[in-house]
KEDREN-329144 format. One record per residue (C-alpha): residue number from 1; residue in one letter; x, y, z. Coordinates in nm, 2 decimals. Each point is the difference from the previous one (the first is absolute). Layout:
BEGIN
<atom resi="NUM" resn="A" east="X" north="Y" up="Z"/>
...
// end
This chain:
BEGIN
<atom resi="1" resn="M" east="0.01" north="0.02" up="0.02"/>
<atom resi="2" resn="A" east="0.10" north="0.33" up="-0.08"/>
<atom resi="3" resn="Y" east="0.01" north="0.31" up="0.22"/>
<atom resi="4" resn="R" east="0.03" north="0.36" up="-0.08"/>
<atom resi="5" resn="Y" east="0.11" north="0.23" up="0.25"/>
<atom resi="6" resn="T" east="0.23" north="0.35" up="0.06"/>
<atom resi="7" resn="A" east="0.23" north="0.00" up="0.30"/>
<atom resi="8" resn="S" east="0.23" north="0.30" up="0.16"/>
<atom resi="9" resn="G" east="0.19" north="0.05" up="0.28"/>
<atom resi="10" resn="V" east="0.34" north="0.03" up="0.15"/>
<atom resi="11" resn="L" east="0.17" north="-0.27" up="0.23"/>
<atom resi="12" resn="E" east="0.31" north="0.05" up="0.21"/>
<atom resi="13" resn="I" east="0.19" north="-0.34" up="0.01"/>
<atom resi="14" resn="E" east="0.29" north="-0.11" up="0.22"/>
<atom resi="15" resn="D" east="0.33" north="-0.01" up="-0.24"/>
<atom resi="16" resn="R" east="0.05" north="-0.38" up="0.03"/>
<atom resi="17" resn="Y" east="-0.38" north="-0.07" up="-0.14"/>
<atom resi="18" resn="V" east="-0.03" north="0.24" up="-0.29"/>
<atom resi="19" resn="V" east="0.16" north="-0.24" up="-0.24"/>
<atom resi="20" resn="K" east="-0.27" north="-0.26" up="0.13"/>
<atom resi="21" resn="V" east="-0.28" north="0.21" up="0.01"/>
<atom resi="22" resn="S" east="0.09" north="0.15" up="-0.38"/>
<atom resi="23" resn="R" east="-0.01" north="-0.36" up="-0.10"/>
<atom resi="24" resn="I" east="-0.33" north="-0.07" up="0.14"/>
<atom resi="25" resn="L" east="-0.15" north="0.30" up="-0.17"/>
<atom resi="26" resn="S" east="0.15" north="-0.12" up="-0.34"/>
<atom resi="27" resn="S" east="-0.13" north="-0.34" up="0.04"/>
<atom resi="28" resn="K" east="-0.36" north="0.16" up="0.04"/>
<atom resi="29" resn="D" east="0.07" north="0.22" up="-0.28"/>
<atom resi="30" resn="I" east="-0.05" north="0.31" up="0.24"/>
<atom resi="31" resn="R" east="0.15" north="0.32" up="-0.18"/>
<atom resi="32" resn="H" east="0.24" north="0.16" up="0.25"/>
<atom resi="33" resn="D" east="0.34" north="0.20" up="0.02"/>
<atom resi="34" resn="V" east="0.29" north="-0.07" up="0.26"/>
<atom resi="35" resn="N" east="0.16" north="0.32" up="0.16"/>
<atom resi="36" resn="G" east="0.24" north="-0.11" up="0.26"/>
<atom resi="37" resn="S" east="-0.23" north="-0.17" up="0.28"/>
<atom resi="38" resn="T" east="-0.31" north="0.16" up="-0.15"/>
<atom resi="39" resn="I" east="-0.22" north="-0.16" up="-0.22"/>
<atom resi="40" resn="T" east="-0.29" north="0.19" up="-0.21"/>
<atom resi="41" resn="I" east="-0.29" north="-0.20" up="-0.12"/>
<atom resi="42" resn="N" east="-0.17" north="0.16" up="-0.27"/>
<atom resi="43" resn="H" east="-0.17" north="-0.28" up="-0.18"/>
<atom resi="44" resn="D" east="-0.29" north="0.01" up="-0.26"/>
<atom resi="45" resn="E" east="-0.16" north="-0.25" up="-0.17"/>
<atom resi="46" resn="R" east="-0.15" north="0.06" up="-0.31"/>
<atom resi="47" resn="A" east="-0.29" north="-0.18" up="-0.12"/>
<atom resi="48" resn="A" east="0.16" north="-0.15" up="-0.29"/>
<atom resi="49" resn="T" east="0.27" north="-0.17" up="0.26"/>
<atom resi="50" resn="P" east="-0.18" north="-0.14" up="0.32"/>
<atom resi="51" resn="A" east="0.20" north="-0.08" up="0.29"/>
<atom resi="52" resn="R" east="0.02" north="-0.39" up="0.07"/>
<atom resi="53" resn="H" east="-0.06" north="0.05" up="0.39"/>
<atom resi="54" resn="K" east="-0.27" north="0.20" up="0.23"/>
<atom resi="55" resn="A" east="0.19" north="0.31" up="0.16"/>
<atom resi="56" resn="E" east="-0.01" north="-0.15" up="0.35"/>
<atom resi="57" resn="E" east="0.17" north="-0.33" up="-0.14"/>
<atom resi="58" resn="A" east="0.24" north="0.21" up="-0.20"/>
<atom resi="59" resn="F" east="0.13" north="0.20" up="0.29"/>
<atom resi="60" resn="E" east="-0.01" north="-0.25" up="0.31"/>
<atom resi="61" resn="D" east="0.33" north="-0.18" up="-0.08"/>
<atom resi="62" resn="L" east="0.12" north="0.32" up="0.09"/>
<atom resi="63" resn="A" east="-0.10" north="0.06" up="0.39"/>
<atom resi="64" resn="P" east="0.28" north="-0.21" up="0.14"/>
<atom resi="65" resn="F" east="0.26" north="0.22" up="-0.14"/>
<atom resi="66" resn="I" east="-0.16" north="0.37" up="0.10"/>
<atom resi="67" resn="D" east="0.11" north="0.04" up="0.37"/>
<atom resi="68" resn="R" east="-0.22" north="0.33" up="0.10"/>
<atom resi="69" resn="P" east="-0.36" north="0.06" up="-0.07"/>
<atom resi="70" resn="Q" east="-0.03" north="0.12" up="-0.36"/>
<atom resi="71" resn="S" east="-0.30" north="-0.01" up="-0.26"/>
<atom resi="72" resn="I" east="-0.05" north="0.06" up="-0.35"/>
<atom resi="73" resn="F" east="-0.33" north="0.09" up="-0.24"/>
<atom resi="74" resn="V" east="-0.17" north="-0.24" up="-0.22"/>
<atom resi="75" resn="S" east="-0.27" north="0.06" up="-0.26"/>
<atom resi="76" resn="S" east="-0.18" north="-0.29" up="-0.14"/>
<atom resi="77" resn="E" east="-0.29" north="-0.08" up="-0.22"/>
<atom resi="78" resn="L" east="-0.15" north="-0.26" up="0.26"/>
<atom resi="79" resn="L" east="0.06" north="0.22" up="0.32"/>
<atom resi="80" resn="G" east="0.05" north="0.34" up="-0.08"/>
<atom resi="81" resn="E" east="0.24" north="0.20" up="0.23"/>
<atom resi="82" resn="S" east="0.19" north="-0.12" up="0.28"/>
<atom resi="83" resn="E" east="0.27" north="0.01" up="0.23"/>
<atom resi="84" resn="I" east="0.27" north="-0.33" up="0.04"/>
<atom resi="85" resn="G" east="0.19" north="0.06" up="0.31"/>
<atom resi="86" resn="F" east="0.30" north="-0.22" up="0.12"/>
<atom resi="87" resn="V" east="0.00" north="-0.06" up="0.37"/>
<atom resi="88" resn="G" east="0.18" north="-0.24" up="0.21"/>
<atom resi="89" resn="G" east="0.10" north="-0.22" up="-0.29"/>
<atom resi="90" resn="R" east="-0.37" north="-0.03" up="-0.11"/>
<atom resi="91" resn="V" east="-0.21" north="0.20" up="-0.30"/>
<atom resi="92" resn="R" east="-0.31" north="0.15" up="0.16"/>
<atom resi="93" resn="T" east="-0.24" north="0.18" up="-0.23"/>
<atom resi="94" resn="D" east="-0.21" north="0.29" up="0.08"/>
<atom resi="95" resn="E" east="-0.38" north="-0.04" up="0.05"/>
<atom resi="96" resn="V" east="-0.28" north="0.19" up="-0.09"/>
<atom resi="97" resn="Q" east="-0.35" north="-0.01" up="0.09"/>
<atom resi="98" resn="T" east="-0.30" north="0.24" up="-0.06"/>
<atom resi="99" resn="V" east="-0.33" north="0.07" up="0.21"/>
<atom resi="100" resn="W" east="-0.26" north="0.12" up="-0.22"/>
<atom resi="101" resn="S" east="-0.30" north="0.18" up="0.14"/>
<atom resi="102" resn="T" east="-0.35" north="0.15" up="-0.16"/>
<atom resi="103" resn="E" east="-0.05" north="0.19" up="0.31"/>
<atom resi="104" resn="G" east="0.10" north="0.31" up="0.19"/>
<atom resi="105" resn="S" east="0.36" north="0.13" up="-0.04"/>
<atom resi="106" resn="P" east="0.36" north="-0.12" up="0.05"/>
<atom resi="107" resn="P" east="0.10" north="-0.01" up="0.37"/>
<atom resi="108" resn="T" east="0.27" north="0.25" up="0.06"/>
<atom resi="109" resn="P" east="0.40" north="-0.11" up="0.10"/>
<atom resi="110" resn="D" east="-0.07" north="0.14" up="0.39"/>
<atom resi="111" resn="E" east="-0.33" north="-0.22" up="-0.01"/>
<atom resi="112" resn="L" east="0.16" north="-0.33" up="-0.12"/>
<atom resi="113" resn="V" east="0.30" north="0.08" up="0.27"/>
<atom resi="114" resn="E" east="-0.27" north="0.05" up="0.28"/>
<atom resi="115" resn="A" east="-0.16" north="-0.32" up="-0.10"/>
<atom resi="116" resn="L" east="0.31" north="-0.21" up="-0.03"/>
<atom resi="117" resn="R" east="0.07" north="0.18" up="0.39"/>
<atom resi="118" resn="Q" east="-0.31" north="-0.16" up="0.11"/>
<atom resi="119" resn="R" east="0.10" north="-0.35" up="-0.11"/>
<atom resi="120" resn="G" east="0.31" north="0.08" up="0.23"/>
<atom resi="121" resn="I" east="0.24" north="0.04" up="-0.31"/>
<atom resi="122" resn="A" east="0.23" north="0.31" up="-0.02"/>
<atom resi="123" resn="A" east="0.05" north="0.17" up="-0.31"/>
<atom resi="124" resn="R" east="0.05" north="0.33" up="-0.15"/>
<atom resi="125" resn="V" east="-0.09" north="0.20" up="-0.33"/>
<atom resi="126" resn="S" east="0.30" north="0.13" up="-0.24"/>
<atom resi="127" resn="K" east="0.02" north="0.10" up="-0.35"/>
<atom resi="128" resn="I" east="-0.29" north="0.17" up="-0.06"/>
<atom resi="129" resn="Q" east="-0.08" north="0.15" up="-0.35"/>
<atom resi="130" resn="G" east="-0.30" north="0.22" up="-0.01"/>
<atom resi="131" resn="S" east="-0.18" north="0.14" up="0.27"/>
<atom resi="132" resn="R" east="-0.32" north="0.19" up="0.11"/>
<atom resi="133" resn="K" east="0.20" north="0.26" up="0.13"/>
<atom resi="134" resn="S" east="0.15" north="0.06" up="-0.34"/>
<atom resi="135" resn="G" east="-0.38" north="-0.03" up="-0.16"/>
<atom resi="136" resn="R" east="0.05" north="-0.40" up="-0.13"/>
<atom resi="137" resn="R" east="-0.09" north="-0.30" up="0.17"/>
<atom resi="138" resn="T" east="0.28" north="-0.21" up="0.12"/>
<atom resi="139" resn="R" east="0.06" north="-0.29" up="-0.29"/>
<atom resi="140" resn="V" east="0.34" north="-0.16" up="0.08"/>
<atom resi="141" resn="F" east="0.12" north="-0.05" up="0.32"/>
<atom resi="142" resn="E" east="0.21" north="-0.25" up="0.21"/>
<atom resi="143" resn="I" east="-0.05" north="-0.14" up="0.34"/>
<atom resi="144" resn="Q" east="0.29" north="-0.16" up="0.18"/>
<atom resi="145" resn="P" east="0.02" north="-0.22" up="0.28"/>
<atom resi="146" resn="G" east="0.06" north="0.17" up="0.36"/>
<atom resi="147" resn="S" east="0.34" north="-0.19" up="0.02"/>
<atom resi="148" resn="G" east="0.10" north="0.17" up="-0.30"/>
<atom resi="149" resn="G" east="0.11" north="-0.17" up="-0.34"/>
<atom resi="150" resn="P" east="-0.17" north="-0.02" up="-0.34"/>
<atom resi="151" resn="G" east="-0.34" north="0.13" up="0.00"/>
<atom resi="152" resn="C" east="-0.36" north="-0.09" up="-0.19"/>
<atom resi="153" resn="K" east="-0.05" north="0.22" up="-0.30"/>
<atom resi="154" resn="L" east="-0.37" north="0.08" up="-0.04"/>
<atom resi="155" resn="T" east="-0.13" north="0.14" up="-0.32"/>
<atom resi="156" resn="I" east="-0.36" north="0.12" up="-0.03"/>
<atom resi="157" resn="K" east="-0.15" north="-0.12" up="-0.35"/>
<atom resi="158" resn="R" east="-0.32" north="0.15" up="-0.15"/>
<atom resi="159" resn="R" east="-0.07" north="-0.28" up="-0.28"/>
<atom resi="160" resn="F" east="0.00" north="-0.34" up="0.02"/>
<atom resi="161" resn="W" east="0.19" north="-0.15" up="-0.33"/>
<atom resi="162" resn="D" east="0.05" north="-0.38" up="-0.09"/>
<atom resi="163" resn="S" east="0.18" north="-0.07" up="-0.33"/>
<atom resi="164" resn="Y" east="-0.22" north="-0.32" up="-0.09"/>
<atom resi="165" resn="D" east="-0.38" north="-0.10" up="0.09"/>
<atom resi="166" resn="L" east="-0.02" north="-0.06" up="0.35"/>
<atom resi="167" resn="L" east="-0.25" north="-0.28" up="-0.08"/>
<atom resi="168" resn="A" east="0.22" north="-0.20" up="-0.20"/>
<atom resi="169" resn="V" east="0.22" north="-0.11" up="0.24"/>
<atom resi="170" resn="P" east="-0.16" north="-0.21" up="0.28"/>
<atom resi="171" resn="E" east="0.33" north="-0.02" up="0.25"/>
<atom resi="172" resn="V" east="-0.05" north="0.41" up="0.03"/>
<atom resi="173" resn="Y" east="-0.35" north="0.04" up="0.06"/>
<atom resi="174" resn="E" east="-0.13" north="-0.30" up="0.18"/>
<atom resi="175" resn="T" east="0.19" north="0.05" up="0.31"/>
<atom resi="176" resn="L" east="-0.11" north="0.33" up="0.04"/>
<atom resi="177" resn="C" east="-0.39" north="-0.09" up="-0.06"/>
<atom resi="178" resn="R" east="0.03" north="-0.25" up="0.22"/>
<atom resi="179" resn="K" east="0.18" north="0.27" up="0.28"/>
<atom resi="180" resn="Y" east="-0.24" north="0.29" up="-0.06"/>
<atom resi="181" resn="H" east="-0.32" north="-0.26" up="-0.09"/>
<atom resi="182" resn="L" east="-0.07" north="0.16" up="-0.32"/>
<atom resi="183" resn="R" east="-0.07" north="-0.13" up="-0.34"/>
<atom resi="184" resn="P" east="0.25" north="0.04" up="-0.27"/>
<atom resi="185" resn="N" east="-0.18" north="0.29" up="-0.21"/>
<atom resi="186" resn="Q" east="-0.05" north="0.16" up="0.34"/>
<atom resi="187" resn="L" east="0.38" north="-0.02" up="0.09"/>
<atom resi="188" resn="R" east="0.09" north="0.15" up="-0.33"/>
<atom resi="189" resn="D" east="-0.28" north="0.29" up="0.00"/>
<atom resi="190" resn="A" east="0.14" north="0.06" up="0.37"/>
<atom resi="191" resn="L" east="0.34" north="0.05" up="-0.10"/>
<atom resi="192" resn="H" east="-0.05" north="0.20" up="-0.30"/>
<atom resi="193" resn="S" east="-0.24" north="0.24" up="0.19"/>
<atom resi="194" resn="S" east="0.25" north="0.06" up="0.26"/>
<atom resi="195" resn="K" east="0.02" north="0.36" up="0.14"/>
<atom resi="196" resn="F" east="0.38" north="-0.06" up="0.11"/>
<atom resi="197" resn="G" east="0.25" north="-0.25" up="0.01"/>
<atom resi="198" resn="L" east="0.28" north="0.00" up="0.31"/>
<atom resi="199" resn="E" east="0.30" north="-0.15" up="-0.13"/>
<atom resi="200" resn="V" east="0.25" north="-0.15" up="0.27"/>
<atom resi="201" resn="R" east="0.38" north="-0.10" up="-0.10"/>
<atom resi="202" resn="N" east="0.16" north="-0.22" up="0.23"/>
<atom resi="203" resn="P" east="0.38" north="0.04" up="-0.15"/>
<atom resi="204" resn="A" east="0.24" north="-0.24" up="-0.07"/>
<atom resi="205" resn="L" east="0.25" north="0.11" up="0.26"/>
<atom resi="206" resn="G" east="-0.24" north="-0.02" up="0.26"/>
<atom resi="207" resn="G" east="0.00" north="-0.25" up="0.30"/>
<atom resi="208" resn="A" east="-0.20" north="-0.14" up="0.29"/>
<atom resi="209" resn="S" east="-0.14" north="0.33" up="0.08"/>
<atom resi="210" resn="T" east="-0.08" north="0.12" up="-0.33"/>
<atom resi="211" resn="D" east="-0.18" north="-0.33" up="-0.04"/>
<atom resi="212" resn="M" east="-0.21" north="0.03" up="0.31"/>
<atom resi="213" resn="L" east="-0.09" north="0.38" up="-0.09"/>
<atom resi="214" resn="F" east="-0.05" north="-0.09" up="-0.38"/>
<atom resi="215" resn="E" east="-0.29" north="-0.27" up="0.13"/>
<atom resi="216" resn="N" east="-0.14" north="0.21" up="0.26"/>
<atom resi="217" resn="L" east="-0.03" north="0.31" up="-0.20"/>
<atom resi="218" resn="L" east="-0.21" north="-0.21" up="-0.29"/>
<atom resi="219" resn="E" east="-0.21" north="-0.11" up="0.30"/>
<atom resi="220" resn="V" east="-0.06" north="0.36" up="0.16"/>
<atom resi="221" resn="I" east="-0.09" north="0.13" up="-0.39"/>
<atom resi="222" resn="E" east="-0.20" north="-0.31" up="-0.09"/>
<atom resi="223" resn="E" east="-0.23" north="0.08" up="0.33"/>
<atom resi="224" resn="R" east="-0.03" north="0.37" up="-0.02"/>
<atom resi="225" resn="T" east="-0.05" north="0.01" up="-0.37"/>
<atom resi="226" resn="E" east="-0.24" north="-0.32" up="-0.02"/>
<atom resi="227" resn="G" east="0.22" north="-0.06" up="-0.31"/>
<atom resi="228" resn="I" east="0.11" north="-0.31" up="-0.22"/>
<atom resi="229" resn="R" east="0.38" north="-0.06" up="0.09"/>
<atom resi="230" resn="T" east="0.12" north="-0.15" up="-0.35"/>
<atom resi="231" resn="N" east="0.38" north="0.00" up="-0.17"/>
<atom resi="232" resn="I" east="-0.14" north="0.04" up="-0.34"/>
<atom resi="233" resn="G" east="-0.09" north="0.39" up="-0.16"/>
// end
């Protein structure tokens, strides 16, 4: 099977591993440049020359030779944009889920932090883009664990979009129909008529604290908005 994706990023490699990492990349037909201990990946698979490996498979062999946490960015026809991280000798990918709601308005960053606090989870808001003080609603922001470290990026989305007919993919919609007690047509209509979606991204370089924050954020948002939680759209 063939796969098409682009990949970009810069990796700092220990001198003793540079040749090994370069050989692995070459064996996977991944375009890259080597400058001392720096390897720059700038890979673009054209439609006429699809890759022989999935993006994650292509890079997983690098993980044992990357000593400090680093990440690269990948865009594939199958999964869209994603981040691939190298942490503790293993590959870790980011995870994105969105809660879509047909009612009300998105909770504010401060409201989410307070809801987390009520669950006994310390968190704080950072990196806000747009604000009510400037006349714009907050559209993109990050919530970090109280202990510090990588946070979860949240983005308010205005329109549900899927690149295929939702009802043509049973493995996608059947689980959601059971969870939310909806018929397939009702599910599709609810998603496409959503007033907003709140996307939550768990970064590839996150850890246990970020994973816990990610799951609790989604639960809080789902409860407050009575929305539909999914990884599509």
